[in-house]
Legacy VTK file of the C-alpha trace (Angstrom):
# vtk DataFile Version 3.0
C-alpha trace
ASCII
DATASET POLYDATA
POINTS 738 float
95.806 43.466 21.996
94.716 46.606 23.836
96.883 49.721 23.647
98.508 50.637 26.916
96.645 53.351 28.985
98.551 56.631 28.946
98.886 58.433 32.224
96.871 61.650 32.734
98.720 64.976 32.808
99.179 66.510 36.287
97.597 69.788 35.196
96.906 71.740 32.008
100.282 73.433 32.520
102.109 70.123 32.307
102.212 68.644 28.803
104.479 65.804 29.861
102.624 63.033 31.612
103.943 61.441 34.811
105.894 58.246 34.391
104.071 55.076 35.359
104.613 54.179 39.022
107.414 51.814 39.782
106.435 48.334 40.920
105.469 48.357 44.601
105.370 52.164 44.870
101.604 52.228 45.201
101.911 49.871 48.162
104.587 52.134 49.688
102.431 55.245 49.272
99.687 53.558 51.273
101.939 51.731 53.690
103.889 54.827 54.869
100.906 56.804 56.112
99.421 53.633 57.603
102.620 53.015 59.612
102.661 56.659 60.681
99.047 56.453 61.806
99.738 53.295 63.816
102.762 54.942 65.436
100.683 58.006 66.289
98.014 55.822 67.858
100.647 53.902 69.779
102.131 57.175 71.009
98.728 58.173 72.330
97.830 54.850 73.921
100.529 54.939 76.600
99.723 58.435 77.891
96.018 57.637 77.699
96.490 54.461 79.730
98.699 56.285 82.209
96.116 59.056 82.496
93.364 56.475 82.932
95.367 54.747 85.677
95.955 58.043 87.458
92.267 58.896 87.174
91.249 55.500 88.549
93.718 55.863 91.422
92.363 59.321 92.185
88.790 58.034 92.228
89.736 55.220 94.545
91.630 57.506 96.924
89.594 60.712 96.853
86.255 59.736 95.353
86.781 61.985 92.355
88.517 62.073 89.008
91.692 63.913 88.065
90.870 67.505 87.197
93.127 69.568 84.967
92.864 73.338 85.329
94.484 76.153 83.430
97.351 77.701 85.367
98.373 81.340 85.215
100.662 80.515 82.287
97.800 78.919 80.367
99.244 75.406 80.405
97.059 72.651 81.853
97.966 71.783 85.441
96.435 69.108 87.609
94.738 70.760 90.564
96.006 69.826 94.019
93.744 67.410 95.867
92.079 68.726 98.982
90.699 66.929 101.996
89.359 68.717 105.047
88.551 67.813 108.631
86.491 69.898 111.070
86.792 69.333 114.826
84.443 71.514 116.905
83.981 71.779 120.665
80.803 73.443 121.913
81.084 74.897 125.425
77.765 76.399 126.472
77.152 79.552 124.384
80.351 79.363 122.304
82.145 76.929 120.003
85.819 76.496 119.118
86.532 74.985 115.694
89.708 73.638 114.085
89.536 73.209 110.296
92.418 71.193 108.812
92.891 71.415 105.043
95.272 68.886 103.451
96.656 70.012 100.066
98.121 67.066 98.134
100.230 67.672 95.052
99.999 64.626 92.774
102.131 66.125 89.989
105.864 66.304 89.266
105.707 70.137 89.425
106.110 72.576 92.291
102.628 73.950 92.840
100.851 76.903 94.408
97.207 76.221 95.223
94.506 78.785 96.053
91.276 77.667 97.685
88.131 79.735 98.306
86.170 78.493 101.309
83.380 79.664 103.627
83.241 80.034 107.399
80.419 81.200 109.690
79.783 84.917 109.211
80.387 85.581 112.910
83.555 83.473 113.190
86.483 85.075 115.016
89.425 83.579 113.060
92.540 83.912 115.204
94.931 81.027 114.430
96.536 79.442 111.374
99.279 76.804 111.319
101.238 75.477 108.361
102.450 71.875 108.676
105.225 70.771 106.275
106.515 67.306 107.060
107.469 67.364 110.730
107.662 71.172 110.876
104.824 73.293 112.300
104.880 77.003 111.458
102.475 79.209 113.442
101.112 82.133 111.450
101.412 85.784 112.426
98.629 88.344 112.178
99.709 91.301 110.025
98.140 94.138 108.115
96.750 92.713 104.915
99.223 94.244 102.473
102.208 93.427 104.693
101.047 89.811 104.965
100.627 89.603 101.186
104.139 90.994 100.612
105.654 88.477 103.046
103.845 85.637 101.276
104.896 86.727 97.781
108.516 87.116 98.872
108.526 83.622 100.402
106.947 82.192 97.259
109.613 83.770 95.061
112.396 82.454 97.336
111.122 78.885 97.074
109.856 78.724 100.673
106.649 76.942 101.578
104.189 79.573 102.800
100.483 79.963 103.524
98.253 83.046 103.518
94.716 83.244 104.939
92.737 86.278 103.789
89.171 87.360 104.515
87.236 88.327 101.385
83.945 88.617 103.264
83.219 87.904 106.949
82.000 84.474 105.772
84.323 83.977 102.784
88.083 83.321 102.983
90.936 82.233 100.744
93.918 80.062 101.567
96.946 80.324 99.307
99.708 77.740 99.768
102.962 78.204 97.837
105.706 75.729 96.929
104.021 72.406 97.551
106.625 69.891 96.391
106.010 67.063 93.893
104.043 64.289 95.568
103.872 66.260 98.810
100.979 66.909 101.221
100.888 70.193 103.143
98.443 70.888 105.986
96.868 74.228 106.846
94.993 74.433 110.163
92.605 77.309 110.840
90.988 77.909 114.222
88.124 80.196 115.196
85.510 80.930 117.853
81.828 81.396 117.075
78.674 81.939 119.145
75.966 79.287 119.406
72.657 80.499 117.960
69.403 80.148 119.873
65.780 80.635 118.829
62.602 79.397 120.435
64.351 76.949 122.756
66.431 75.404 119.963
70.213 75.818 119.892
72.019 75.653 116.557
75.543 75.364 115.173
76.151 75.853 111.461
79.294 75.035 109.466
79.378 76.193 105.821
81.342 73.802 103.605
81.074 75.270 100.083
81.335 78.816 98.743
78.368 79.198 96.413
78.979 81.011 93.093
78.103 84.674 93.528
76.536 87.009 91.024
78.312 90.361 90.753
76.652 93.327 88.997
78.700 94.702 86.146
81.128 97.572 86.818
80.035 101.103 85.860
82.035 101.028 82.618
79.215 98.931 81.106
76.406 100.234 83.303
74.030 103.177 83.250
73.238 104.202 86.818
69.792 105.766 86.830
69.989 107.512 90.173
73.306 109.248 89.581
75.183 107.313 92.245
78.939 107.166 92.444
80.674 105.331 89.635
82.515 103.025 92.026
82.546 99.345 91.096
79.871 97.612 93.235
82.135 94.557 93.521
85.746 95.767 93.270
87.086 92.377 94.413
84.990 90.244 92.061
88.029 88.201 91.001
88.846 87.265 94.611
85.379 85.873 95.374
85.174 83.674 92.255
86.487 80.139 91.829
86.156 77.300 89.308
82.914 75.348 89.831
82.418 71.746 88.741
79.382 70.592 86.797
78.092 67.623 88.848
76.867 65.988 85.637
80.469 65.732 84.381
82.565 65.470 87.561
82.370 63.454 90.734
82.344 65.524 93.940
85.679 66.810 95.224
87.032 68.178 98.514
85.798 65.416 100.884
85.318 66.485 104.494
85.129 64.703 107.848
83.544 66.205 110.953
83.411 65.607 114.702
81.700 67.704 117.383
82.065 67.503 121.148
78.845 69.020 122.471
79.021 70.272 126.060
75.732 72.117 126.394
75.934 73.065 130.062
72.452 71.672 130.744
70.686 68.289 130.371
70.114 67.599 126.697
66.955 66.561 124.902
66.983 66.044 121.109
70.241 66.308 119.129
69.782 66.136 115.363
70.902 67.356 111.954
68.485 68.090 109.118
71.316 68.392 106.581
73.499 65.313 107.170
73.210 61.811 108.570
74.981 61.774 111.939
75.970 59.409 114.745
75.317 60.661 118.266
77.199 59.132 121.200
75.969 60.016 124.692
78.852 60.887 127.035
76.695 62.231 129.895
73.358 63.934 130.390
74.795 67.239 129.141
77.430 65.950 126.686
77.313 64.278 123.266
79.868 63.242 120.648
78.640 63.765 117.055
80.240 62.413 113.855
79.100 62.030 110.256
77.405 58.667 109.744
78.870 58.314 106.243
82.417 59.323 107.148
83.974 61.716 104.639
81.328 63.550 102.659
81.430 65.960 99.730
81.677 69.645 100.631
78.517 70.732 98.816
76.138 71.963 101.538
76.138 73.654 104.923
76.171 71.387 107.966
73.662 72.250 110.689
73.372 70.709 114.160
70.470 71.553 116.473
69.793 70.555 120.059
67.230 71.239 122.763
67.246 71.054 126.533
65.592 68.187 128.375
62.086 68.979 129.602
62.205 71.679 132.259
65.984 72.166 131.949
66.150 75.102 129.499
67.902 78.122 131.034
66.161 81.484 130.580
69.312 83.446 131.454
72.919 82.643 130.582
75.781 84.640 132.059
79.412 83.772 131.275
82.804 85.403 131.772
86.415 84.955 130.708
89.651 86.488 131.966
91.354 88.449 129.189
94.353 90.757 129.080
93.476 93.877 131.014
90.200 92.696 132.503
87.237 90.373 131.956
84.885 89.691 129.066
81.240 88.924 129.869
78.517 87.394 127.712
74.866 87.782 128.761
72.242 85.676 126.952
68.690 86.648 127.973
65.392 85.450 126.448
62.462 87.820 127.131
59.170 86.186 128.160
56.965 85.023 125.286
53.695 85.488 127.167
53.029 89.112 126.212
50.357 89.744 123.609
49.129 92.987 122.069
45.788 94.258 123.354
44.356 94.030 119.848
45.480 92.599 116.529
47.611 95.113 114.639
46.970 95.213 110.876
50.018 94.598 108.707
51.328 95.590 105.299
53.520 92.731 104.047
55.663 92.838 100.902
56.918 89.400 99.844
60.045 89.400 97.652
61.118 86.159 95.966
64.369 85.509 94.128
63.883 83.477 90.935
67.378 83.955 89.491
69.417 81.086 88.069
71.091 80.176 91.368
67.638 79.384 92.787
67.072 76.627 90.215
65.982 73.169 91.351
65.210 72.472 95.001
65.774 76.084 96.106
63.030 77.395 93.845
60.568 74.811 95.119
61.398 75.675 98.736
61.060 79.410 98.118
57.700 79.048 96.389
56.366 76.771 99.121
57.553 79.236 101.766
55.890 82.195 100.088
52.597 80.307 99.700
52.614 79.595 103.454
53.152 83.294 104.069
50.204 84.213 101.867
47.949 81.753 103.700
48.756 83.383 107.059
47.584 86.867 106.042
44.656 88.135 108.106
41.494 89.890 107.004
42.834 93.353 107.807
46.250 92.786 106.220
47.439 94.164 102.884
50.184 92.694 100.731
52.132 92.690 97.480
54.555 90.278 95.758
57.792 91.131 93.935
59.848 88.613 91.985
63.322 89.296 90.610
66.209 87.921 88.606
68.094 90.379 86.327
64.759 92.205 86.042
61.866 92.405 88.469
58.061 92.395 88.488
55.711 93.862 91.068
52.469 91.888 90.990
50.159 94.768 91.955
50.671 98.533 91.448
50.357 99.014 95.222
49.393 97.106 98.353
46.098 95.221 98.016
43.747 93.634 100.582
44.445 90.020 101.512
41.087 88.837 100.174
40.420 85.645 98.266
40.581 87.179 94.790
43.938 88.881 95.314
45.409 85.851 97.086
44.348 83.521 94.273
46.038 85.757 91.719
49.192 85.927 93.843
49.322 82.151 94.228
49.035 81.648 90.462
51.810 84.203 89.960
54.080 82.368 92.381
53.256 78.933 90.956
54.355 80.045 87.466
57.798 81.265 88.534
60.877 79.591 87.065
64.534 80.169 87.903
66.793 81.865 85.362
68.975 84.912 84.846
71.205 87.009 87.099
70.640 88.171 90.669
70.099 91.946 90.540
68.878 92.452 94.106
69.260 96.200 94.613
66.327 97.480 92.542
63.672 95.073 93.934
64.934 95.697 97.475
64.447 99.428 97.036
61.010 98.846 95.565
60.030 96.707 98.566
61.275 99.291 101.081
59.520 102.200 99.347
56.719 103.262 101.690
53.905 105.204 100.022
51.965 105.655 103.292
54.547 106.555 105.988
51.851 108.329 107.985
49.976 105.057 108.701
51.853 104.334 111.914
48.987 102.170 113.198
49.942 99.461 110.726
53.071 97.277 110.833
55.079 97.381 107.617
57.073 94.187 106.997
59.206 92.930 104.089
59.763 89.166 103.772
62.722 88.554 101.438
63.299 84.983 100.165
66.680 84.352 98.505
69.913 82.370 98.658
71.804 85.666 98.758
74.331 84.513 96.132
75.636 87.999 95.292
78.924 89.844 95.631
77.670 93.433 96.163
76.674 93.062 99.815
77.944 96.533 100.761
75.626 98.113 98.212
72.659 96.230 99.690
73.533 97.200 103.275
73.839 100.877 102.360
70.438 100.826 100.657
68.761 99.200 103.683
70.274 101.687 106.133
69.271 104.664 103.981
65.803 103.566 102.855
64.312 101.228 105.497
62.056 103.893 107.035
59.517 102.212 109.315
59.776 98.864 107.514
61.065 95.712 109.197
63.092 93.396 106.964
62.861 89.622 107.492
65.387 87.619 105.500
64.681 83.985 104.603
67.804 82.084 103.482
66.891 79.386 100.969
68.917 76.369 99.873
71.920 74.301 100.898
74.493 77.145 101.025
72.899 80.579 101.609
75.006 83.700 102.061
74.633 84.033 105.827
76.652 87.246 105.999
74.280 89.053 103.661
71.139 87.595 105.201
71.947 88.098 108.875
73.402 91.586 108.533
70.576 92.735 106.237
68.062 91.565 108.853
69.971 93.402 111.604
70.053 96.635 109.609
66.389 96.154 108.709
65.447 95.573 112.389
63.988 92.188 111.512
65.240 88.612 111.803
66.906 85.899 109.737
65.476 82.432 109.100
67.325 79.621 107.296
65.505 76.952 105.283
68.055 74.438 104.071
65.919 71.374 103.301
62.361 70.845 102.014
61.173 69.314 105.290
62.097 72.543 107.134
59.812 74.775 105.067
56.592 74.385 107.050
58.139 74.419 110.531
60.484 77.365 110.006
58.080 79.497 107.980
55.406 79.099 110.634
57.932 80.082 113.308
58.864 83.165 111.274
55.242 84.139 110.670
54.531 83.810 114.367
57.313 86.340 114.964
55.714 88.674 112.425
52.362 88.404 114.214
53.770 88.728 117.768
54.895 91.905 119.538
58.602 92.634 119.421
60.690 93.721 122.363
61.448 97.315 121.404
63.350 100.253 122.884
65.879 97.901 124.466
68.550 99.366 126.730
71.420 97.826 128.717
72.612 99.617 131.854
75.699 98.472 133.776
76.032 99.611 137.377
79.833 99.749 137.117
81.546 102.429 134.991
83.914 101.828 132.096
82.005 98.947 130.451
82.284 98.564 126.659
79.382 96.504 125.257
78.670 95.498 121.658
76.486 96.520 120.024
76.006 99.888 121.672
72.539 100.214 120.074
70.464 97.135 120.841
68.177 95.620 118.176
64.496 94.746 118.434
63.876 91.169 119.547
61.206 88.819 118.233
59.375 85.926 119.817
61.758 83.257 121.115
64.908 85.194 120.235
67.457 85.867 122.995
69.641 88.907 123.329
73.352 87.998 123.267
75.342 90.911 124.639
79.159 90.623 124.961
80.925 93.273 127.009
84.367 94.046 128.314
85.105 95.501 131.765
87.789 95.682 134.371
86.061 93.130 136.611
82.761 91.241 136.347
80.857 92.760 139.241
77.784 94.862 139.878
74.603 94.467 137.826
73.343 94.543 134.273
69.786 95.835 133.824
67.994 95.106 130.550
64.807 97.060 129.886
62.392 97.472 126.991
58.763 97.305 125.939
56.775 94.224 124.881
53.434 94.873 123.211
53.369 98.387 124.650
54.031 97.157 128.199
57.330 97.793 130.030
59.677 94.862 130.660
62.838 94.695 132.757
65.291 92.144 134.171
68.443 92.473 136.284
71.525 90.211 136.322
74.247 89.906 138.977
77.501 89.828 137.017
79.579 88.219 139.756
77.459 85.048 139.398
78.669 84.519 135.814
80.036 81.078 134.966
83.391 80.462 133.294
83.245 80.599 129.491
85.652 80.275 126.538
86.329 82.596 123.619
84.150 85.427 124.967
86.895 88.025 124.553
87.328 87.092 120.880
83.575 87.240 120.274
83.425 90.671 121.898
86.221 91.911 119.615
84.492 90.418 116.579
81.227 92.122 117.548
83.037 95.458 117.923
84.615 95.005 114.478
81.198 94.264 112.955
79.790 97.362 114.660
82.566 99.510 113.154
81.947 98.036 109.690
78.243 98.882 109.993
79.043 102.418 111.154
81.278 102.854 108.091
78.585 101.646 105.692
75.855 103.791 107.238
77.990 106.924 107.525
78.058 107.081 111.344
81.857 106.748 111.133
84.188 107.970 108.428
86.027 105.289 106.485
89.311 106.366 108.062
87.978 106.250 111.627
86.275 102.898 111.102
89.375 101.355 109.541
91.548 102.603 112.394
89.206 101.041 114.978
89.004 97.743 113.052
92.773 97.513 112.596
93.455 98.202 116.278
90.955 95.558 117.434
92.206 93.000 114.903
95.871 93.391 115.806
95.189 93.476 119.555
93.127 90.283 119.436
94.883 88.499 116.565
91.824 88.347 114.290
91.567 87.992 110.520
89.519 90.842 109.056
89.138 92.899 105.915
92.333 94.716 106.925
94.407 91.902 108.456
95.584 88.463 107.364
97.377 85.447 108.789
100.666 84.495 107.114
102.977 81.540 107.828
106.379 81.124 106.185
108.774 78.177 106.415
112.257 79.569 107.019
114.059 77.142 104.689
113.874 77.522 100.884
112.793 74.180 99.400
112.050 74.684 95.702
115.290 74.194 93.698
116.679 77.259 91.971
115.302 77.436 88.440
112.459 74.995 89.047
109.216 76.558 87.863
106.204 77.134 90.112
102.742 76.611 88.639
99.702 78.230 90.226
96.122 77.055 90.097
92.783 77.596 91.809
91.205 74.560 93.433
87.727 73.788 92.112
84.553 73.851 94.187
81.485 71.653 94.116
78.195 73.138 93.004
76.023 73.486 96.125
73.602 70.573 96.522
70.236 71.218 94.910
71.550 73.866 92.488
71.032 73.427 88.764
74.280 73.992 86.853
72.613 75.050 83.591
70.383 77.567 85.391
73.421 79.238 86.940
75.959 79.104 84.110
73.838 78.458 81.030
74.105 75.637 78.512
77.046 77.096 76.595
80.315 78.701 77.626
79.478 82.170 76.295
76.162 83.572 77.476
74.625 86.847 76.312
74.175 89.532 78.932
70.599 89.683 80.246
68.554 92.837 79.977
69.069 95.468 82.682
66.685 95.388 85.663
63.352 97.014 85.124
60.034 97.221 86.906
57.191 96.431 84.582
54.196 97.572 86.619
54.671 99.892 89.584
56.259 103.228 88.729
59.248 103.056 91.071
62.606 104.605 90.099
65.225 101.902 89.731
68.932 101.756 89.193
69.824 99.873 86.027
72.728 97.474 85.932
73.897 95.094 83.254
74.596 91.547 84.325
78.048 90.543 85.432
80.375 88.542 83.205
79.969 84.792 83.511
81.639 83.097 86.448
84.946 81.573 85.357
84.531 77.859 84.890
87.289 75.269 85.125
88.922 74.462 81.780
89.424 70.721 81.728
92.136 69.339 79.421
94.198 66.285 78.481
97.488 65.876 76.601
95.539 65.628 73.324
97.491 68.507 71.751
100.830 66.747 72.373
99.578 63.493 70.897
98.103 65.302 67.898
101.408 67.063 67.151
103.294 63.790 67.552
100.858 62.024 65.272
101.156 64.785 62.690
104.961 64.600 62.822
104.973 60.837 62.336
102.483 61.177 59.469
104.782 63.696 57.790
107.728 61.305 58.228
105.697 58.529 56.640
104.799 60.703 53.660
108.461 61.729 53.373
109.536 58.085 53.214
106.949 57.415 50.532
108.146 60.343 48.452
111.758 59.172 48.812
110.811 55.713 47.513
108.968 57.285 44.593
111.936 59.426 43.595
114.318 56.491 43.919
112.072 54.478 41.624
111.984 57.342 39.120
LINES 1 739
738 0 1 2 3 4 5 6 7 8 9 10 11 12 13 14 15 16 17 18 19 20 21 22 23 24 25 26 27 28 29 30 31 32 33 34 35 36 37 38 39 40 41 42 43 44 45 46 47 48 49 50 51 52 53 54 55 56 57 58 59 60 61 62 63 64 65 66 67 68 69 70 71 72 73 74 75 76 77 78 79 80 81 82 83 84 85 86 87 88 89 90 91 92 93 94 95 96 97 98 99 100 101 102 103 104 105 106 107 108 109 110 111 112 113 114 115 116 117 118 119 120 121 122 123 124 125 126 127 128 129 130 131 132 133 134 135 136 137 138 139 140 141 142 143 144 145 146 147 148 149 150 151 152 153 154 155 156 157 158 159 160 161 162 163 164 165 166 167 168 169 170 171 172 173 174 175 176 177 178 179 180 181 182 183 184 185 186 187 188 189 190 191 192 193 194 195 196 197 198 199 200 201 202 203 204 205 206 207 208 209 210 211 212 213 214 215 216 217 218 219 220 221 222 223 224 225 226 227 228 229 230 231 232 233 234 235 236 237 238 239 240 241 242 243 244 245 246 247 248 249 250 251 252 253 254 255 256 257 258 259 260 261 262 263 264 265 266 267 268 269 270 271 272 273 274 275 276 277 278 279 280 281 282 283 284 285 286 287 288 289 290 291 292 293 294 295 296 297 298 299 300 301 302 303 304 305 306 307 308 309 310 311 312 313 314 315 316 317 318 319 320 321 322 323 324 325 326 327 328 329 330 331 332 333 334 335 336 337 338 339 340 341 342 343 344 345 346 347 348 349 350 351 352 353 354 355 356 357 358 359 360 361 362 363 364 365 366 367 368 369 370 371 372 373 374 375 376 377 378 379 380 381 382 383 384 385 386 387 388 389 390 391 392 393 394 395 396 397 398 399 400 401 402 403 404 405 406 407 408 409 410 411 412 413 414 415 416 417 418 419 420 421 422 423 424 425 426 427 428 429 430 431 432 433 434 435 436 437 438 439 440 441 442 443 444 445 446 447 448 449 450 451 452 453 454 455 456 457 458 459 460 461 462 463 464 465 466 467 468 469 470 471 472 473 474 475 476 477 478 479 480 481 482 483 484 485 486 487 488 489 490 491 492 493 494 495 496 497 498 499 500 501 502 503 504 505 506 507 508 509 510 511 512 513 514 515 516 517 518 519 520 521 522 523 524 525 526 527 528 529 530 531 532 533 534 535 536 537 538 539 540 541 542 543 544 545 546 547 548 549 550 551 552 553 554 555 556 557 558 559 560 561 562 563 564 565 566 567 568 569 570 571 572 573 574 575 576 577 578 579 580 581 582 583 584 585 586 587 588 589 590 591 592 593 594 595 596 597 598 599 600 601 602 603 604 605 606 607 608 609 610 611 612 613 614 615 616 617 618 619 620 621 622 623 624 625 626 627 628 629 630 631 632 633 634 635 636 637 638 639 640 641 642 643 644 645 646 647 648 649 650 651 652 653 654 655 656 657 658 659 660 661 662 663 664 665 666 667 668 669 670 671 672 673 674 675 676 677 678 679 680 681 682 683 684 685 686 687 688 689 690 691 692 693 694 695 696 697 698 699 700 701 702 703 704 705 706 707 708 709 710 711 712 713 714 715 716 717 718 719 720 721 722 723 724 725 726 727 728 729 730 731 732 733 734 735 736 737
């Protein structure tokens, strides 16, 4: 008979062995943790199923999944759902838009939601309404800080409130406080905008997504080579950033519907959209009703509508007026004749600049490269050129301008073909390099800069100041690439650079729009433009008229006591004088002209501030007066609406969150944000070939991404607690047996 096996000591410090386990204790030691594990799993199944049901319901209702964001307190909060509707009426040269944003709170919390959204860069935003249940609260225009204080006070008192602030002329935020559990709150924004015209084509553009913007790092981590002021180039970087969804992990959010009543004022020809599928209903020869063919669509690209006049019906002169307080506002739209040609071909020096930063990844990079190659092919025998590419650094292909011969063009085309998108968007140094003119005495040659980019930056003011100070005799032509270019940067840079702005939103627009641009570059501009009113006391904007290029009209808003007398426009085309005269009392009735005039005057004051023609104090005083007189949202004024009745119960907490945005269509998420969450800072900008002084900036911190979450932590703690209880029961059984 075998001797019984003695138990092993617990440790060398214990000479007394443990007693043999009591019968059934081994089973209890295993059974307790097993029960605890099953209980923990059961505790997690119900929330998981509930979360899954909520997610499925959200997908069915909004076409997207539930998204949990980090609130200000750090706790995960489900973001409010957002749906938007745009209703636009086009009346001749102007459009009136109403954007309705519906914020739906699907949680049991009281929520504040903040949403960053774009509008046209020339929009005159004058109305905001807050709709809570059956109550409609019309917003007031106030100085920005006063509006913010009123909003914060209402939020603290539990009142539903909304605040619309301009961060850029084309970038706004809506903050809505105290949205009740399960409640939907509407915010309606209204604005006027001008209709754009070029080469007989009329265009209306509605941005729908605010693209992520690259902001150069503040001076604390930057060495400024040229000794400039240590001011932060993007002091409001936090206000122009928002969570951005990775389309590989999240379905699109923020669905939008759209309808347009087009009243052109002349018989219509083609009406089309290159960006969206549309339905066009003919109401009359001059009127159409346009809707999205697919109904609600994701807000991930700009919407563009274009139309032309029926054959022989295009007006060459448009003259409109509107009664406003204290007088009349007039809008003159004149297209100079396109028949003038220079006596001889003028040789050109063309510098092509192409953005190959991360935001240009995917379709944008292909469009930019194709556009630049078309530009190279159009160079003439007497032309000279160079190519600059940039991300967080930049390269100049040749040390200086080179002839447009076969050998140099072949090398340039290979250089362009090899470009790939990555890195930050440090635009200032390559812009300065492109504007640097080493032969200013060669006035017999045209010097032109063609700049291809999506403009996804936050330091626009820095760019504008550089253009105004360093443009010399150069003409700057901006080419906006991709589904959501920064129109404010592009259009204003072209105005300051005395060039023009071309948008290329889809691949099939590359050839047509680049050829139209290159024709402008090769054609004589209308220069030395002046506008003379026969009646005194007329205030026109802008006071200094820009050069005009082939097919581009001059749109001149003015304010006067009464629309009478004449307006004489004069200039030179290809060295030959040109002049036309308009009878102001023949102007047709128009809408929104007074608002557009005020917006143009505000833009003129902003430009004067940036270029030093007005002091900051004088410019701000002029902007504030115009904004308050005309009820416009600007850098210095905001719209605020407050419900008079407190609604959030005393003591109930308010959670705040930023609503997420879609990544613009065609962008590559990894190229913009990198593969991981923490990305090293790229090297500062540098020029590797041409010896041009450059300012050096480190890259900006990564854009804040949404932090998705579940209730995993709660379930884990619950599971751990139940496991501990199970082990405690097992130990109790063991001691009882001992």
